[in-house]
N, C-alpha and C positions, 0 to 999 in steps of 0.2 A: 373422416378417419376416427375422430373422438378419442384421441390418445390420452392415456392417464400416465402422468409423469410425477414420480416421487422426487422430492428435493430437500436438501438440508443445506442451509447456510448458517454459519455460527459467528460471523464477524460482520461489522458494518461494510467492510470492503466486499465480502462475499455476498451480502445483500444487494449491493450495487450491481455486481456481476450477474447474479441470478435474475435481477429484474430485467436486465437487458436480454438475457437468454429467453426468459418467458415471453418477451415481446417478439423475439425472433422465431420462437416455436409457434406463436399464434398466427404468424404470417403463413406458415406451412399448414397449420391445422387450426381453423378458427374455433373448433369445437373442443380443443385440447383442455385438459384439466391438470393443473400443477398444484401439488399439495404436500404438506410436510412441515418442516421447521424453517421459518424465514423471518424477515424484518419489514419495516415500513415501506421500503421501496418495492419489495415483492408484493405486498398487499395492494399497492396502487396498481399493479398489473393484474389483479384479480386472483392472486394466490390464496389457496385455502390453507391457513395456518392452523396446524394441530397444536403447536406449541410456539411460543415466541422465541425469536433469536436469542434473546438474553438468557434463555435456559442453557445455552452452550458457551456464552461469553465468559472467559476467565482471564485474569491478569496475572500471569506468572505461575510458578510451580506451587507456591503456598496457597494461593487462591484455588488452584485445581484440586489440591488435596482437601481442602475445606469443603468444596462442592461436590466431591466424588459421589456421595449417596444420591444427590439429586440428578447428577449427570447419568449415573447408572440407570436410575428409574426412567429418565426420559429415553435412554437408549433402548431399554427393553420394551417400552410402550410403543415406540414408533416401529421397532423391528417386528414385533409380534403382529402389529396391525398390518403391516405391509406383507408379512408372510401369510396372513390369513386372507388377504385380498391384494394379490400381486398387481403392481403397476406394470405398464408396458416397458418402462425403462426407468431406472433410477439415476439421478444426477447429484453427486456430492460436490459442493463448492467449497474448496479449501478445508479447513478443520480436519486435517488428515487423521489425527488420533481417534476421532469420532467416526468419521466417514469411512475410512478404510476398513474398520471392523464391520461396520454396517454393510458395506459394499461386499465384503467376503461372504457374509451370511446370505445376502440377497442373491448374489451370483450362484452360490451353491444350490439355491432353491430355483434357479432357472431365470432369474430376472437380469436382463442386460444392465450393466452398470457403467456409467461415465463418470470420471472424476475431472474436475476443472480446477486448475492451478496445481501444478505438480509440486509435491514437497521438494525442498531444496536438497535433493540427494547429492547434487553436484558439490555441495559444500559440507553437509553433515550427514552421516549415517547412510552411506551409499547402500548398505545391505537391506535397506527398506525396499529396494527394487524387487526383491523376492516376494514380499507381501503385496506389493502393488500388482505384480504379474498375476498373482492368484485372485486378487480382489476386483480387478478393474478390467472391463471389456474393452474400454477405449479411453485414452487420456487426451484431454485438452490442455495445451500448454500455452503460456504467455510469452515465452522467449524462444527465439529461433534455435539456439544451441541445445535447448532441452529436447527438441524433436529428435535430434541425432542420438541422444543418449537412450531415449526409449525405443527407438528403432533398432538400435544395436542390441538391446536387452530383449527384443522380441515382444514389446508391448505395443499394440496398435495405438497410434498417436496422430493428432492433428494439431499443427500450430495455428492458433487463431488470433495472434497479435495481442497487444495490451490495450484495454479500452481507454486508458488515459491518453494514449497517442492519438485517439480520435477527437477528444474533447479539449485538449490543450492545444492552442493555436500553433501552427508550424512556425509562424513569424510573431514573436512576442511583441506587444505594443507597450513599451515601457513608458512612453509619454502619456498615454491614456490611463495607465495604472497610477502614475504619479499624480495626474490631474484628479482622479477619483479620490486618492488618499490625501490630497492637499500638500504635496511635496514639490519643492522647487525642482524644476526640470534639470538644473545644473548641479544639484547636490550630489555628493558622494554618499551612497546608501549601502549599508550592510544589513542583510537579513539574519537575525539570530533565531535558530530553531533547535532548542534543546530537547525536543521530543514531546510526545503526548501522554506519557505515562508518569505517574508520580515518582517512580524510581529514577527515571530519566531526568526529570527536572531537578531532583535532589542531587544526583551525581554529576550531571553536566552543567546545570545552571550556574553554580559558582565559578566553574572554570571559564565558561562562555563569558560571563560578566566581567571577570578579571582580565580576559583577553581584550574585551571591549574598552576597558579602562586604559590599557596599554595603547590601543589604537587611537583613542581620543587624545592622548598626549602627542601623537604623531600628526593628527589632524583634529583639532578641536571642533571643526564644523561638521565632522562626520555624523550622519544620521543613522541611528540604530532602530530597526523595526522588528518587533517580536510578535509573531501571531500566536494566539492561544486558542486551543481547541474547545475549551469550555470554561466556565466560571471557576471550577475547582482547581484546574491547572493554573489559571491566572492568579488565584489567591496564593498558591504555593510559590509561583514565580515572583509575585510582588513582595513576598516575605524575604526572598533572597535578594531582591533589588534594594531592599532597605538595608541589608547587611553589606551589600557591594554596590554602592550608588553609582550610577552611570548617567551622565548628563546626555541630552539629546536622545534618550531612550523612550520609545513609544510603543506601548502594547496595543496591538490591533486585534480586536475581537470580530467574531462573525456578525455581519450586519443582517438586518431583515429578520423576518419571522421563520424563514425556511432553515432547516438544518443543512449543513454542508452536504450531506449525503443526498438529501432530496434535491438540492440545487444542481449537483453534478448529474443526477439521474435526469433531471429535466433538461439540462444542456444537451446530454447525450442524444435525447430523443427529439429535441425541438430546436435548440439553438445551434447545434452542429459546431460547437466550439467557438462561435463568434462572440467577441467581446467589445462591441462598438457602442454600447449604451451604459449609462450609469446603473440602470437596473440589473444588467448582466453582472457587473462587478459586485453589486450588493448581494446577488444570489450565489455567488461563487464562494468556495472556502476562503476564509481570510488569508490562509497561508499562500494561496495562488496569487492573490493581489500583491502580497508582500514580495514574493519571489519575482513576479513580473516587474515590479517597480524597482527592485534592488540592482545593484551593480555586482554583488557577490553574495554568497550564502555560507554561513557557518552552521552546520546541520548534523543532527544526530543520525546515524546510520538507520536506514529503514526506507519505507516507501517514499518519504519526502525527498530522498536523494534522487529518485527517479523523476519525481515531479520537477525538481530543480533542473535536472538535465533536459527534460522536455521544454523547459522555459529557457534553455540554452545559457544558464547562468554558471560562471566558474564557482567552485565551491570548495569548502574544506569539510571533509567527513570525519566525525569523531564518535567515539562510543566508550563507555566505561561501565564495567560490571563490578558489583561489589564482590568481595572474597567469596561470600556464601553463594551468590548467584553463579559465580564462575565455577565453583566446585560442583554445584547441582547440574549445571550445563555440561560439564565434563563427564559427570557421572552418567547422565542420561545418554549422552552421545558416544561415550567411550573414546573421545579424542579431545585433545587440548586446543586444537585450532582447526579452521576449516581446511578442506582438501585444496581449495584454490587459494592463491595468495592474496585475493582481494575480498573485502568485506562490503563495500558500497556497490549497489547494483550498477551504477554507470560504469565503474571499473570492470565489474564482472562482464558486462555486456561488450565493453571495448576490448576485454582481455588484456588490459594494460593499466598502469597507474596514470590515467588521464588527469585525475585530481588527487591531491594528497589525503591519506587516511592517517589520523593520529588517534591511536587507541590506547586504552589503559594508561600505563605510566608515561607514555609518550604524549598524552593529551595534557601538557602543561599550558598554563595561560600564555607563557611566552612563546611556545611553539605554535599555538593556535593563532596568536596575534601576528606572528611573522608570516605564516601561510595565508592568513586572511588579507594581510596587507598586499601580498603579491597578487592575490585574486582581484583586489580592489583597484590596483594601480598599474599593473603590467598589461597594457592594452594589447601587444602582440600575442601574449600568452592567453589572454581572454578570448581573443578571436580564434585561436587555434582550438581552445576548449570548446567554443561554440560550434565550430565546424564538426568536431567529433560527435557532439551531441545532436546535431542536425542529421548526421548519418544514422545514429541510433534511433532517432524519432522516425525516420523514414522506414527503418527495418522493422519497427513495432506497429506501424500503421496498417491495419487490416480491417475489414468489415467483421469485427469480432462476433456481434449477435448472430449474423447470417451463417458464418462458418461453424460456430458452435451449434446453432439450431440444426444445420444440415447433418452434422455428425450424430446428434441425439436422435433425430428422426430416423436416420438410417439404422441406428442400433435398435429402434423400437420395431422395425419391420420384420 
């Protein structure tokens, strides 16, 4: 068939998703060529990168404004190159601000377009559905409820499941994770996860640490584990830890030479989510080991909440925006709050407040500590939460690479 596939992934998570799609496409067409913008996981699958993924990676509105000239330059370069030599199909992975514009131009020129990971129109800026309808030939979505939305709006769609549901074990092995981390099997353990961005560490870190101080007064033997995504975030958190000392607090960094992304990609292709050796634990993201070892998780809203749910851990979800960030978000979206009453993905998927959400002014150290104490000590509650999360895990578990590849190949014909 010798299919030519244009692809753009602009985030590490998108790089992981795209790498698995490339692998799925190659099973259908061993002569396929995938080219465009991508990251290291895609390169390992033979991707022809015209520009590195970092060309599109931005952190917040201020960074996006600073980098606008280079973003526009990259956009026009790839657009003109594809318009001059059209691919059989184009696949945009996440990065909706960049990809939907590109998809609109390519579709107008006769190129079938597939978008993977639908923008959260169910929470913010539903009117984007009109732009999606014009730009996208076929949507691939991660969550089952999204399929209903796009079908209702007349956008061809396939629910392909969430790849994390394939690689995180259905039955967590807390004892093995604790053995790897050197934690007493009988200890009470709280995972503290204030986020992976500098702004999140700055705004949530002090509140989380003060909540931990309160919890340690109730249980001086409580173990606190804090995974850090990189050395820079660790340095920022350690500075906060000096201001708000917490005994029994241990920072857990990524072990081994592999990056978390590379490790997860390898697991998805080879290990199939098995975690029965020390090598497997060393290759996984540090946050996964911490969540699997913990009894409960105090976590910033984001993908980590879904990971914690897949590990079946009771959690407390929190988030705080600075006044400026809040104003900019409200200005861009035209709304003060999401359409749905939930912020955390586990609650969105359950359509209920299965776990508490403490946001903005409600995210006081005392409130965070009280909610975390319940998650740590109320065994019937923890079992109930775990059962909810097991149902979510089952609903998200699909053969994502194969389903996505089938839809993409079908569009190219």
